[in-house]
C-alpha positions as CSV (number, residue, x, y, z in Angstrom):
1,M,-5.5,11.3,-18.3
2,A,-1.8,11.6,-17.5
3,D,0.4,11.0,-20.5
4,T,2.6,8.6,-18.6
5,I,2.6,6.7,-15.4
6,F,5.9,8.3,-14.5
7,I,6.2,11.7,-12.9
8,T,9.8,11.9,-14.2
9,D,11.6,10.1,-16.9
10,E,15.0,10.6,-15.2
11,R,17.0,7.5,-14.4
12,I,18.5,7.1,-11.0
13,D,21.2,4.5,-11.6
14,G,22.7,2.5,-8.7
15,D,26.4,1.5,-8.7
16,T,26.6,0.1,-12.2
17,D,29.9,-1.6,-11.3
18,A,28.2,-3.3,-8.4
19,D,27.6,-7.0,-8.5
20,G,24.5,-6.8,-6.4
21,P,21.3,-8.8,-6.2
22,L,19.4,-6.3,-8.3
23,T,22.2,-5.5,-10.8
24,G,20.6,-5.0,-14.2
25,R,17.0,-4.9,-12.9
26,T,14.7,-1.9,-13.3
27,V,12.7,-0.5,-10.3
28,A,10.1,2.2,-10.3
29,L,9.4,4.2,-7.1
30,K,6.2,5.6,-5.8
31,D,6.5,9.3,-5.7
32,N,6.3,9.7,-2.0
33,I,9.7,8.2,-1.5
34,S,12.5,10.7,-1.4
35,T,15.1,10.7,-4.1
36,E,18.1,13.0,-3.9
37,G,18.2,15.5,-6.6
38,V,15.0,14.2,-8.3
39,R,11.5,15.6,-7.8
40,T,9.3,14.0,-5.1
41,T,5.8,15.3,-5.6
42,C,3.5,12.9,-3.6
43,G,1.1,13.5,-6.5
44,S,0.3,17.0,-5.2
45,A,0.5,20.5,-6.6
46,M,1.8,21.4,-3.1
47,L,5.2,19.7,-3.9
48,E,5.2,20.0,-7.6
49,D,8.7,21.5,-7.6
50,Y,10.1,19.9,-4.4
51,V,13.5,18.2,-4.9
52,P,14.7,16.3,-1.8
53,P,18.3,16.7,-0.7
54,Y,18.6,13.1,0.5
55,D,17.7,9.5,-0.4
56,A,15.2,7.4,1.5
57,T,16.9,4.4,3.2
58,V,15.1,2.1,0.6
59,V,16.6,4.1,-2.2
60,S,20.1,3.9,-0.9
61,R,19.7,0.1,-0.5
62,L,18.4,-0.2,-4.1
63,K,21.4,1.7,-5.4
64,D,23.8,-0.4,-3.3
65,A,22.1,-3.5,-4.8
66,G,22.9,-2.3,-8.3
67,A,19.3,-1.6,-9.3
68,T,18.4,0.9,-12.0
69,I,15.6,3.2,-10.8
70,V,13.8,4.2,-14.0
71,G,11.4,6.8,-12.5
72,K,8.8,8.0,-10.0
73,T,5.3,6.7,-10.3
74,N,1.9,8.4,-10.1
75,M,-0.1,8.2,-7.0
76,D,-3.2,9.5,-5.2
77,E,-2.3,12.8,-3.7
78,F,-0.4,12.1,-0.5
79,G,-1.5,8.5,-0.5
80,M,-5.2,9.5,0.0
81,G,-7.3,7.4,-2.5
82,T,-8.0,4.0,-4.0
83,T,-7.8,4.9,-7.7
84,T,-4.9,7.4,-8.5
85,E,-7.7,9.8,-9.5
86,T,-6.9,12.3,-6.7
87,S,-3.4,12.9,-8.2
88,A,-2.8,16.4,-9.3
89,F,-1.2,15.1,-12.4
90,G,-4.2,13.1,-13.6
91,P,-5.2,9.5,-13.3
92,T,-3.3,6.4,-14.4
93,D,-5.0,3.8,-16.6
94,N,-4.9,0.2,-15.7
95,P,-2.8,-1.9,-18.2
96,A,-4.7,-5.0,-17.2
97,A,-8.1,-3.4,-17.6
98,P,-7.9,-0.3,-19.9
99,G,-10.6,2.3,-19.0
100,H,-10.6,1.2,-15.4
101,V,-8.5,2.5,-12.4
102,P,-5.3,0.7,-11.4
103,G,-6.1,1.0,-7.7
104,G,-4.4,3.2,-5.2
105,S,-2.7,4.9,-3.8
106,S,0.3,3.1,-5.3
107,G,-1.5,2.7,-8.6
108,G,1.3,4.0,-10.7
109,S,3.8,1.5,-9.2
110,A,1.5,-1.5,-9.9
111,A,0.7,-0.2,-13.4
112,A,4.4,0.1,-14.2
113,V,5.0,-3.5,-13.4
114,A,1.8,-4.7,-15.1
115,A,2.8,-2.7,-18.3
116,G,6.3,-4.0,-18.3
117,E,7.8,-0.5,-17.9
118,A,9.7,-1.7,-14.8
119,E,10.4,-5.2,-13.6
120,L,10.0,-4.2,-10.0
121,A,8.4,-1.3,-8.0
122,L,8.0,0.1,-4.5
123,G,4.9,1.5,-3.1
124,S,3.6,2.3,0.4
125,D,0.6,0.8,2.1
126,T,-1.3,2.7,4.9
127,G,-4.6,0.9,4.6
128,G,-4.2,-1.3,1.4
129,S,-2.3,1.0,-1.0
130,I,0.0,-1.9,-2.1
131,R,-2.5,-4.7,-2.1
132,C,-5.4,-2.9,-3.8
133,P,-3.4,-1.9,-7.0
134,A,-1.7,-5.2,-7.0
135,A,-5.1,-6.9,-7.1
136,F,-6.5,-4.5,-9.7
137,C,-3.5,-4.8,-12.0
138,G,-2.9,-8.5,-11.6
139,V,0.5,-8.4,-10.1
140,V,2.0,-9.4,-6.7
141,G,2.2,-6.9,-3.9
142,I,3.6,-7.4,-0.4
143,K,2.7,-5.2,2.7
144,P,5.4,-6.0,5.2
145,T,5.0,-6.2,9.0
146,Y,5.2,-2.7,10.5
147,G,8.9,-2.2,11.3
148,L,10.4,-4.6,8.8
149,V,11.2,-1.9,6.3
150,S,12.6,1.6,7.1
151,R,10.2,4.5,6.6
152,Y,13.0,7.1,6.7
153,G,12.5,9.2,3.6
154,L,8.8,8.3,3.2
155,V,6.6,11.3,3.2
156,A,4.3,10.5,6.1
157,Y,0.5,10.1,5.7
158,G,-0.3,7.9,8.8
159,N,2.9,7.1,10.7
160,S,1.6,4.3,12.9
161,L,0.0,2.5,9.9
162,E,2.2,2.8,6.8
163,Q,4.9,0.6,5.4
164,I,7.0,0.6,2.2
165,G,6.7,-2.6,0.2
166,P,7.5,-4.3,-3.1
167,F,5.6,-5.1,-6.3
168,G,6.7,-7.8,-8.8
169,E,5.3,-9.8,-11.6
170,T,5.9,-12.9,-9.6
171,V,6.0,-13.7,-5.9
172,E,9.8,-14.5,-6.1
173,D,10.5,-11.2,-7.8
174,A,8.6,-9.2,-5.0
175,A,10.3,-11.3,-2.4
176,A,13.8,-10.6,-3.9
177,L,13.1,-6.9,-3.7
178,L,12.0,-7.3,-0.1
179,D,15.3,-9.0,0.7
180,V,17.1,-5.8,-0.4
181,I,14.9,-3.2,1.4
182,A,14.2,-5.1,4.7
183,G,16.2,-4.7,7.9
184,P,16.9,-2.3,10.7
185,D,17.8,1.3,10.2
186,D,19.4,3.6,12.8
187,R,17.3,6.5,11.2
188,D,13.9,4.7,11.9
189,A,13.5,3.6,15.5
190,T,10.5,1.5,14.7
191,T,12.6,-1.0,12.6
192,R,14.0,-4.3,13.9
193,A,16.1,-7.1,12.8
194,V,14.4,-10.4,11.9
195,E,16.0,-13.9,11.9
196,L,14.8,-15.8,8.8
197,D,14.1,-19.6,8.7
198,G,15.8,-19.8,5.3
199,E,18.5,-17.9,3.5
200,S,16.2,-15.2,2.1
201,Y,12.7,-14.3,1.5
202,A,13.1,-15.2,-2.2
203,D,14.1,-18.7,-1.2
204,A,10.7,-19.1,0.6
205,A,9.0,-19.0,-2.8
206,T,8.9,-22.8,-2.9
207,G,5.2,-23.3,-3.5
208,D,5.1,-26.0,-0.9
209,V,1.8,-25.8,0.9
210,D,1.5,-29.4,2.0
211,G,-0.1,-29.4,5.5
212,L,-0.7,-25.6,5.5
213,T,-3.8,-24.6,7.3
214,I,-5.7,-21.6,5.9
215,G,-8.3,-19.6,8.0
216,V,-11.0,-18.0,5.9
217,P,-12.6,-15.1,7.8
218,T,-16.3,-15.2,6.9
219,E,-16.6,-11.4,7.4
220,L,-14.1,-10.6,4.7
221,V,-15.8,-12.9,2.1
222,E,-19.5,-12.3,2.7
223,G,-19.5,-8.7,1.6
224,A,-17.6,-9.3,-1.7
225,D,-19.2,-9.3,-5.2
226,E,-20.3,-12.7,-6.4
227,G,-17.7,-12.9,-9.2
228,V,-15.0,-12.0,-6.8
229,V,-16.1,-14.6,-4.3
230,D,-16.3,-17.4,-7.0
231,T,-12.8,-16.7,-8.1
232,F,-11.6,-16.5,-4.5
233,W,-12.9,-20.0,-3.8
234,D,-11.4,-21.3,-7.0
235,A,-8.0,-20.2,-5.7
236,I,-8.7,-21.9,-2.3
237,A,-9.5,-25.1,-4.1
238,E,-6.2,-24.9,-6.0
239,L,-4.4,-24.6,-2.7
240,E,-6.3,-27.5,-1.3
241,A,-5.3,-29.6,-4.4
242,Q,-1.7,-28.9,-3.5
243,G,-2.1,-30.2,0.1
244,A,-3.4,-27.2,2.0
245,E,-6.5,-27.4,4.4
246,Y,-8.9,-24.5,5.1
247,H,-11.6,-23.8,7.7
248,E,-13.7,-20.8,8.5
249,V,-12.7,-18.3,11.2
250,S,-14.3,-15.2,12.6
251,L,-13.1,-11.7,13.0
252,P,-16.0,-9.9,14.6
253,S,-14.2,-6.7,15.1
254,V,-13.6,-6.0,11.4
255,E,-17.2,-4.6,11.4
256,H,-15.7,-1.5,12.9
257,A,-12.3,-1.5,11.3
258,V,-13.0,0.9,8.5
259,E,-14.4,3.5,10.8
260,A,-11.5,3.1,13.3
261,Y,-8.9,3.1,10.5
262,Y,-10.2,6.4,8.9
263,V,-10.4,8.2,12.2
264,I,-6.8,7.2,13.1
265,A,-5.4,7.8,9.5
266,M,-7.1,11.1,9.1
267,S,-6.0,12.4,12.5
268,E,-2.4,11.5,11.8
269,A,-2.6,13.1,8.3
270,S,-4.0,16.3,9.8
271,S,-0.9,16.4,12.1
272,N,1.6,15.4,9.4
273,L,0.4,17.8,6.7
274,A,0.4,20.8,8.9
275,R,4.1,21.5,7.8
276,F,2.9,22.4,4.2
277,D,2.4,26.1,4.9
278,G,4.4,27.8,2.1
279,V,7.3,28.5,4.4
280,R,8.7,25.0,5.4
281,Y,7.2,23.2,2.4
282,G,4.9,24.2,-0.4
283,P,4.8,27.1,-2.9
284,A,5.2,30.6,-1.7
285,T,2.1,32.9,-2.1
286,D,1.6,36.5,-2.8
287,A,-1.5,36.6,-0.5
288,D,-1.9,39.6,1.8
289,G,-2.9,39.3,5.4
290,N,-1.6,37.7,8.5
291,W,0.0,34.3,8.9
292,N,-3.2,32.4,9.3
293,E,-4.7,33.9,6.2
294,T,-1.5,33.1,4.2
295,F,-1.4,29.6,5.7
296,S,-5.0,29.1,4.5
297,A,-4.4,30.5,1.0
298,V,-1.4,28.2,0.4
299,R,-3.3,25.1,1.5
300,K,-6.4,26.1,-0.5
301,E,-4.4,26.2,-3.7
302,G,-1.9,23.4,-3.0
303,F,-4.1,20.6,-1.7
304,G,-6.9,18.7,-3.7
305,D,-10.4,18.1,-2.4
306,E,-9.7,14.6,-1.0
307,V,-6.7,15.8,1.0
308,K,-8.7,18.8,2.4
309,R,-11.5,16.5,3.4
310,R,-9.3,14.2,5.3
311,I,-7.4,17.0,7.0
312,L,-10.7,18.6,8.1
313,L,-12.1,15.3,9.4
314,G,-8.8,14.5,11.2
315,T,-8.5,17.9,12.8
316,Y,-12.1,17.6,14.1
317,A,-11.4,14.1,15.5
318,L,-8.4,15.5,17.5
319,S,-10.1,18.7,18.6
320,A,-10.8,19.4,22.2
321,G,-14.1,17.8,23.4
322,Y,-14.0,15.1,20.6
323,H,-10.6,13.4,21.1
324,D,-12.0,10.9,23.5
325,K,-15.2,10.4,21.6
326,Y,-13.6,9.5,18.4
327,Y,-9.7,9.1,18.3
328,K,-9.6,7.2,21.7
329,K,-12.5,5.0,20.7
330,A,-10.8,4.3,17.3
331,Q,-7.6,3.2,19.1
332,D,-9.6,0.9,21.4
333,A,-11.2,-0.7,18.3
334,R,-7.7,-1.1,16.9
335,A,-6.7,-3.1,19.9
336,W,-9.8,-5.2,19.4
337,V,-8.9,-5.9,15.7
338,K,-5.4,-6.9,16.7
339,Q,-6.8,-9.3,19.3
340,D,-9.1,-11.0,16.8
341,F,-6.3,-11.5,14.2
342,D,-4.0,-13.0,16.8
343,E,-6.7,-15.4,17.9
344,A,-7.5,-16.4,14.4
345,L,-3.9,-17.0,13.6
346,S,-3.6,-19.2,16.6
347,E,-6.0,-21.6,14.8
348,A,-4.4,-21.3,11.3
349,D,-1.0,-20.7,9.6
350,V,-2.4,-18.0,7.4
351,L,-5.7,-16.2,6.8
352,A,-7.1,-15.8,3.3
353,S,-9.7,-13.5,1.7
354,P,-10.4,-11.5,-1.5
355,T,-7.9,-8.7,-1.5
356,M,-10.6,-6.3,-2.7
357,P,-14.4,-7.0,-2.5
358,V,-14.9,-5.6,-6.0
359,T,-13.1,-5.6,-9.3
360,P,-11.5,-2.4,-10.7
361,F,-13.8,0.6,-10.9
362,E,-14.4,2.3,-14.2
363,Q,-12.5,5.7,-14.3
364,G,-14.6,8.4,-12.8
365,E,-17.0,5.9,-11.1
366,S,-16.1,6.7,-7.4
367,L,-15.1,10.3,-7.7
368,D,-18.4,11.7,-6.5
369,D,-18.9,9.1,-3.8
370,P,-16.0,9.1,-1.3
371,L,-17.8,6.7,1.1
372,Q,-17.8,4.0,-1.7
373,M,-14.1,4.5,-2.0
374,Y,-13.5,4.2,1.7
375,L,-15.7,1.0,2.0
376,A,-13.7,-0.6,-0.8
377,D,-10.8,-0.9,1.7
378,A,-12.9,-3.2,4.1
379,N,-10.6,-6.2,3.5
380,T,-7.3,-4.4,3.7
381,V,-7.4,-1.8,6.4
382,P,-7.9,-4.4,9.3
383,V,-4.4,-5.8,8.5
384,N,-2.7,-2.3,8.9
385,L,-4.6,-1.8,12.2
386,A,-3.2,-5.2,13.4
387,D,0.3,-4.4,12.3
388,L,0.5,-7.7,10.4
389,P,2.0,-8.7,7.0
390,A,-0.1,-9.5,4.0
391,I,0.4,-10.3,0.3
392,S,-1.9,-9.9,-2.6
393,V,-1.3,-12.5,-5.4
394,P,-3.4,-12.8,-8.6
395,A,-6.3,-15.3,-8.2
396,G,-7.6,-15.1,-11.8
397,E,-10.4,-13.1,-13.4
398,S,-14.0,-12.6,-12.3
399,D,-16.5,-14.7,-14.3
400,A,-18.9,-11.7,-13.9
401,D,-16.9,-9.1,-15.8
402,G,-13.5,-10.6,-16.7
403,L,-11.5,-8.2,-14.6
404,P,-8.6,-9.2,-12.3
405,V,-9.2,-10.6,-8.8
406,G,-6.6,-10.8,-6.1
407,L,-6.2,-13.3,-3.2
408,Q,-5.0,-11.7,0.1
409,L,-3.0,-13.8,2.5
410,V,-2.3,-12.5,6.0
411,G,0.2,-14.0,8.4
412,P,1.6,-13.5,11.9
413,S,3.8,-10.7,12.8
414,F,7.1,-11.0,10.7
415,G,5.7,-14.1,9.1
416,E,6.5,-12.9,5.5
417,E,8.3,-16.2,4.7
418,R,5.1,-18.2,5.3
419,L,3.1,-15.9,3.1
420,I,5.5,-16.0,0.3
421,R,5.6,-19.8,0.4
422,A,1.8,-20.0,0.3
423,A,1.4,-17.2,-2.4
424,S,3.9,-18.9,-4.7
425,A,1.8,-22.1,-4.8
426,L,-0.8,-20.2,-6.8
427,E,1.7,-19.4,-9.6
């Protein structure tokens, strides 16, 4: 067990004289977000002593907003995991459910907010890595639309899938942090400017859901545990009581979403992590032999088992003779998922489901069963494939085990204001 959820106890203050929107507020950062002069490890022995020479765009914006950054948070190694147990520095405990995992891969950020060690936090979400820990720790987490927040300075896992997003104790807090980090960035060509309906994302947290139509995808509810399903329907009933209406919709393609997601994500990870060779990044080695042997020795020592597993599978999927069989088919499935979401959202303002089909695992429960960990992402990965925004808000506790349950709301592209308004109604 890691002694602390923080990789570093160094404080990275913003402009203390600034009268910014986050002046006086504390923020924790997932440890795959670059911080100038402060270690950025990605939860890996490969980067244990790496100190970036620059700030990520989101860090620069936090400093300009007057925030006090209190530290870097623990995470699954290179974002690969659902529990924080793949971290080279040990797992993080769940403040809302001691003895259980906080979710992952941004588990340390969610735990920091849940434990009161930071008012706000940033994580990254490639296939649910913000929403999963938000649900498991009983806090709010927002996965923005792809392109809303700059990824400059984020150590890449799956470039076409991941987004930086906020955690907060309340929807309004998370939205206020999103206000600071959102917006175009010349250093990230995937970003774009978005015109808001109101003054800010935080202003959208009105709780007014009168007339809101909610689509409930049957495929994302049927596979969840009974206690999770019961708590989910209680939350839907609460939204109904405030004037919302719901009806069932179908997303037939999500049956293949997990398989498609992992082929794409692992393929991108295989390419991205090739730079960790002991020359450009990673520790030097005294190993004798040619470059290939040295390359293998560095990666054998520097990477954990889960990262090695995903690199191998991704390399295989991209290899000659298998690219069309796996990677191309996964991209075809991704387009199908996007089409199904767009159709469902043409019939409803937002979509709702349990964030996670299960409550937090006990520590150690999923370590020997990677497939169980992958399947736990069934409700979150389709959203990343479709490039849509989503928010996880606490829905209550499961009647079966008393553990936290999250409600996931999904909206149309760049429809964060709508999600924030609906989610705030549950507070």
